C-alpha positions as MATLAB code, in Angstrom:
seq = 'MQLVGDGCKTRLVWAGIGRGPVLKLSGPSKARVRDLEIDGGGAADGILVNNIDQPGSRIFMAGPRTVSGKSSNLLVEGLDYAQVEIEDFVHAFQNTGTSVKVIGGPLAAAGNPQTSRVNIYSSASAGEMLTYDISKGAAVLVRDSWYESSPSPLYLKLTGRATLTMDNCLVSLKTSSSPAYDISNLVGKVTIIGNYTEGLVIVSGDGSNAQVLNLGAVSQIDSPYFLSSASPAASTLLLNSREVTKTVPGSRTKQTLNQGKVDAAFIRSMLAQTRTAVQKPLSALPPGVTDLRLDRVSVVNGTNNIRIVGTGNIGNTSDSPPRAGSRRN';
ca = [
     131.048   85.485   92.624;
     128.723   88.216   93.854;
     129.641   91.560   95.390;
     126.495   93.152   96.817;
     126.198   96.535   98.503;
     123.438   98.567  100.088;
     123.024  101.232   97.414;
     124.720  104.601   97.918;
     125.575  103.664  101.514;
     128.232  101.241  100.241;
     131.310  102.922   98.715;
     134.753  101.689   97.720;
     137.111  104.697   97.552;
     140.627  104.503   96.104;
     143.449  106.046   98.123;
     146.246  103.816   96.837;
     149.324  104.320   94.671;
     149.112  104.280   90.878;
     146.219  103.592   88.552;
     144.531  100.886   90.571;
     141.973   99.634   89.638;
     139.619   99.728   92.596;
     137.904   96.560   91.356;
     139.402   94.134   88.833;
     137.345   91.357   87.266;
     139.287   88.916   85.089;
     137.645   86.429   82.750;
     136.577   83.953   81.841;
     134.391   84.093   84.921;
     130.859   84.411   86.219;
     130.425   87.505   88.406;
     127.752   89.940   89.530;
     128.252   93.338   91.183;
     125.277   95.362   92.352;
     124.017   98.239   94.483;
     127.228  100.059   95.349;
     129.436  103.000   94.374;
     133.096  102.934   93.356;
     135.195  106.107   93.546;
     138.511  106.256   91.700;
     139.736  109.093   93.873;
     140.729  111.092   90.800;
     143.668  108.765   90.111;
     142.639  105.135   89.555;
     140.459  103.191   87.167;
     137.175  102.324   88.869;
     136.314   98.914   87.400;
     138.677   97.024   85.108;
     137.327   94.001   83.240;
     139.935   92.062   81.265;
     140.531   88.779   79.425;
     136.862   88.433   78.557;
     136.878   88.136   74.772;
     135.806   84.501   74.534;
     133.191   83.634   71.864;
     129.800   83.751   73.555;
     130.892   86.056   76.399;
     128.556   88.778   77.660;
     128.889   91.898   79.808;
     125.477   93.179   80.853;
     124.871   96.413   82.787;
     121.515   97.560   84.151;
     121.292  101.142   85.406;
     125.035  101.970   85.559;
     125.987  105.518   86.489;
     129.385  106.908   85.454;
     130.402  110.472   86.294;
     133.559  112.583   85.943;
     135.966  110.103   84.398;
     139.221  111.849   83.486;
     139.940  109.810   80.348;
     136.560  108.130   79.912;
     133.367  107.172   81.645;
     133.297  103.940   79.652;
     136.175  102.521   77.600;
     135.647   99.317   75.605;
     138.712   98.164   73.663;
     139.965   95.129   71.821;
     136.784   93.038   71.657;
     136.150   90.738   68.694;
     133.699   88.264   70.270;
     132.319   89.471   73.621;
     129.067   91.430   73.581;
     128.353   94.431   75.803;
     124.738   95.376   76.505;
     123.721   98.351   78.651;
     120.260   99.447   79.786;
     119.372  102.810   81.377;
     122.908  104.196   81.205;
     123.792  107.522   82.876;
     127.121  109.129   81.920;
     127.908  112.770   82.625;
     130.224  115.654   83.512;
     133.326  114.515   81.698;
     135.474  117.561   80.941;
     138.491  115.845   79.370;
     138.888  112.836   77.094;
     135.830  110.993   75.774;
     132.808  109.862   77.761;
     132.113  106.643   75.816;
     135.009  105.338   73.733;
     134.776  102.076   71.777;
     137.805  100.632   69.958;
     137.333   97.436   67.981;
     139.398   94.280   68.324;
     142.263   93.280   66.016;
     140.041   91.203   63.718;
     137.457   93.970   63.412;
     140.154   96.557   62.795;
     141.503   94.393   59.950;
     138.086   94.135   58.299;
     137.135   90.696   59.611;
     134.452   91.437   62.244;
     133.141   88.631   64.437;
     130.296   88.820   66.970;
     131.320   91.673   69.255;
     129.017   94.635   69.656;
     128.217   97.400   72.138;
     124.473   98.062   72.413;
     123.190  100.890   74.610;
     119.437  100.813   75.212;
     118.219  104.043   76.817;
     120.686  106.580   78.189;
     120.868  110.063   79.664;
     123.983  112.209   79.604;
     125.115  115.795   80.060;
     128.125  118.080   80.293;
     130.684  116.156   78.213;
     133.432  117.436   75.923;
     133.021  114.486   73.530;
     130.258  111.967   74.142;
     131.182  109.182   71.676;
     134.428  108.162   69.955;
     134.188  105.079   67.702;
     137.067  103.490   65.753;
     138.916  100.369   64.554;
     135.957   98.327   63.400;
     133.776   98.750   66.492;
     130.063   97.938   66.139;
     127.936  100.268   68.297;
     124.201  100.871   68.652;
     122.780  103.739   70.735;
     118.991  103.758   71.068;
     116.745  106.224   72.941;
     119.349  108.665   74.223;
     119.094  112.170   75.723;
     122.044  114.583   75.832;
     122.106  118.199   77.051;
     124.129  120.943   78.791;
     127.140  120.483   76.544;
     130.351  122.515   77.069;
     131.400  121.506   73.541;
     129.913  121.624   70.012;
     131.081  118.073   69.193;
     128.957  115.058   70.120;
     130.363  112.150   68.123;
     133.672  111.427   66.420;
     134.023  108.384   64.181;
     137.208  107.544   62.295;
     137.961  104.716   59.874;
     136.335  101.303   60.031;
     133.090  101.105   62.061;
     129.408  100.205   62.110;
     127.231  102.641   64.050;
     123.519  103.304   64.504;
     122.192  106.294   66.468;
     118.479  105.583   66.864;
     116.070  108.145   68.364;
     118.554  110.445   70.098;
     118.140  114.025   71.287;
     121.362  116.025   71.091;
     121.459  119.553   72.535;
     124.829  121.241   72.036;
     126.663  124.428   72.968;
     126.592  125.753   69.412;
     124.802  124.746   66.242;
     127.331  126.076   63.715;
     129.941  123.322   64.161;
     129.971  119.571   63.450;
     127.921  117.551   65.929;
     128.718  114.293   64.107;
     132.272  114.221   62.699;
     132.587  111.172   60.418;
     135.942  110.860   58.653;
     137.533  108.221   56.409;
     134.651  105.885   57.144;
     134.945  102.277   56.067;
     131.535  100.909   56.983;
     128.076  102.198   57.805;
     126.659  105.028   59.912;
     122.882  105.194   60.338;
     121.163  108.102   62.100;
     117.432  107.566   62.664;
     114.874  110.007   64.034;
     117.438  112.212   65.757;
     116.612  115.686   67.111;
     119.937  117.460   66.764;
     121.627  120.835   67.005;
     124.719  120.986   64.809;
     125.964  119.574   61.540;
     126.502  116.030   60.314;
     129.824  116.112   58.426;
     131.232  113.285   56.269;
     134.828  113.840   55.145;
     138.019  112.134   53.998;
     138.056  109.020   51.823;
     134.459  108.088   51.076;
     135.065  105.166   48.718;
     133.825  102.640   51.326;
     131.544  104.939   53.341;
     127.764  104.610   53.638;
     125.747  107.131   55.679;
     121.967  107.338   56.106;
     120.248  110.197   57.950;
     116.590  109.211   58.182;
     113.769  111.176   59.795;
     115.993  113.884   61.254;
     114.643  116.954   63.018;
     117.380  119.577   62.729;
     117.490  122.637   64.946;
     119.363  124.558   62.260;
     118.507  125.418   58.680;
     119.684  123.433   55.677;
     122.257  122.430   54.729;
     122.943  120.482   57.901;
     123.962  117.151   56.314;
     127.193  117.705   54.407;
     129.700  115.463   52.660;
     133.072  116.608   51.326;
     134.384  113.034   51.044;
     136.539  112.246   48.034;
     135.938  109.814   46.429;
     132.315  110.526   47.228;
     130.573  108.595   49.996;
     127.177  106.923   49.544;
     124.915  109.244   51.518;
     121.171  109.754   51.840;
     119.126  112.308   53.785;
     115.504  111.196   53.750;
     112.125  112.203   55.237;
     113.615  114.905   57.462;
     112.591  118.308   58.815;
     114.208  121.494   60.095;
     113.116  124.358   62.333;
     111.716  127.402   60.611;
     110.431  130.864   61.400;
     109.280  131.496   57.861;
     106.239  129.199   57.714;
     103.311  130.714   59.668;
     101.864  128.412   62.300;
     104.585  125.790   61.904;
     107.710  125.132   63.896;
     109.351  122.891   61.302;
     109.376  122.511   57.551;
     110.331  119.653   55.282;
     113.978  119.301   54.275;
     114.590  118.314   50.695;
     115.903  114.771   50.333;
     119.569  114.449   49.394;
     120.929  111.418   47.549;
     119.418  108.508   45.681;
     116.497  106.770   47.373;
     117.206  103.049   47.057;
     115.215  100.406   48.946;
     118.094   97.913   49.132;
     120.426  100.594   50.530;
     117.899  101.592   53.191;
     117.269   97.980   54.258;
     121.016   97.420   54.553;
     121.478  100.542   56.661;
     118.603   99.596   58.996;
     119.846   96.034   59.548;
     121.839   96.836   62.702;
     118.930   98.324   64.632;
     116.388   95.808   63.308;
     118.442   92.868   64.585;
     119.217   94.460   67.977;
     116.483   92.807   70.037;
     116.722   92.651   73.818;
     116.185   89.184   75.247;
     115.833   87.800   78.788;
     119.175   86.891   80.329;
     120.016   83.209   80.539;
     122.936   81.303   82.037;
     126.017   80.997   79.837;
     128.115   77.813   79.483;
     131.457   77.225   81.261;
     134.561   78.783   79.802;
     133.002   82.119   78.829;
     132.469   85.364   80.729;
     129.080   86.279   82.164;
     129.496   89.597   83.988;
     126.549   91.602   85.280;
     126.661   95.081   86.823;
     123.349   96.131   88.396;
     122.847   99.689   89.691;
     126.581  100.289   90.053;
     127.831  103.883   90.237;
     131.452  104.621   89.253;
     132.835  108.134   89.687;
     136.090  110.132   89.633;
     138.137  107.455   87.903;
     140.786  107.748   85.239;
     138.538  105.381   83.307;
     135.402  104.770   85.332;
     134.647  101.448   83.609;
     137.312   99.899   81.375;
     136.622   96.692   79.439;
     139.629   95.105   77.732;
     139.473   92.066   75.486;
     142.738   90.383   76.460;
     144.984   90.274   79.496;
     146.958   93.300   78.293;
     145.757   96.083   80.538;
     148.338   98.747   79.794;
     149.097  101.402   82.406;
     147.405   99.742   85.343;
     149.232   99.089   88.576;
     148.397   96.192   90.860;
     150.092   97.919   93.794;
     148.322   97.409   97.098;
     146.549  100.409   98.583;
     148.582  102.542  100.937;
     147.556  103.213  104.492;
     144.509  105.400  104.513;
     142.520  103.609  101.818;
     138.866  103.777  102.714;
     136.379  100.963  102.467;
     133.048  101.844  103.987;
];
């Protein structure tokens, strides 16, 4: 199935009763949506994708734009097998909730991860209260990201079981004296590579199964900016990083002293997620699995602008027909 618009001239605007969604795509299926805008009208989910967690399933988005979602711009929940890949992702102006929220599937949450992952290759975002919220065994990679104009000091919140890599991200925040990365009770790995960041990286809670690497950071605040109060202690390493300075003549930055034990095996393990995340040309998938592609789709003003759910359980979503006055133009 293909749903093809004419760019910004084609808009689907919700004026119905309840949470919608405006567009529902149920798997396993093969579908492509491109070159249109969906408006949740401030009340409905924009795009709902459900029952897509078959082994080998893929959701691929090229150039999606999500703006002003009340609960989220992108919500991915309950995936153990399906893989989500996004290129050139714009998400912005989200004053409540979380812009990008990823919740792992039941197997991942129980410590038995399968093949599911959310990989974001190149993104630009601005004006969000909380940009990322990762939990319940989710595996997430964010590479080449720009964030600015924040109304909040917090950029990322990660709780419990997870695997996360933030690779080459610029993070400009409202204040630099509060946590930018809030990592608590981590069971898994968090790798931060080459990030230019205002704010602190904080590791807290139970650190007995927590591993955190901050490699090649450029901090916009003075040391210490990488802090761990976890107990038992987490395995942490700050390596080959720099910080801004006004005390070294002729230099904008100075070297930050390494923190933690430099161990080659630890570093290789922490870099494994980004080293194996290689973009490949798209190919047709076999019958019985989901192959969903969103190309240059804009979703705005939704409760959740794009919501991807692993099973058929879609929670508080109404399938009520639109009332008189719904606009399709």
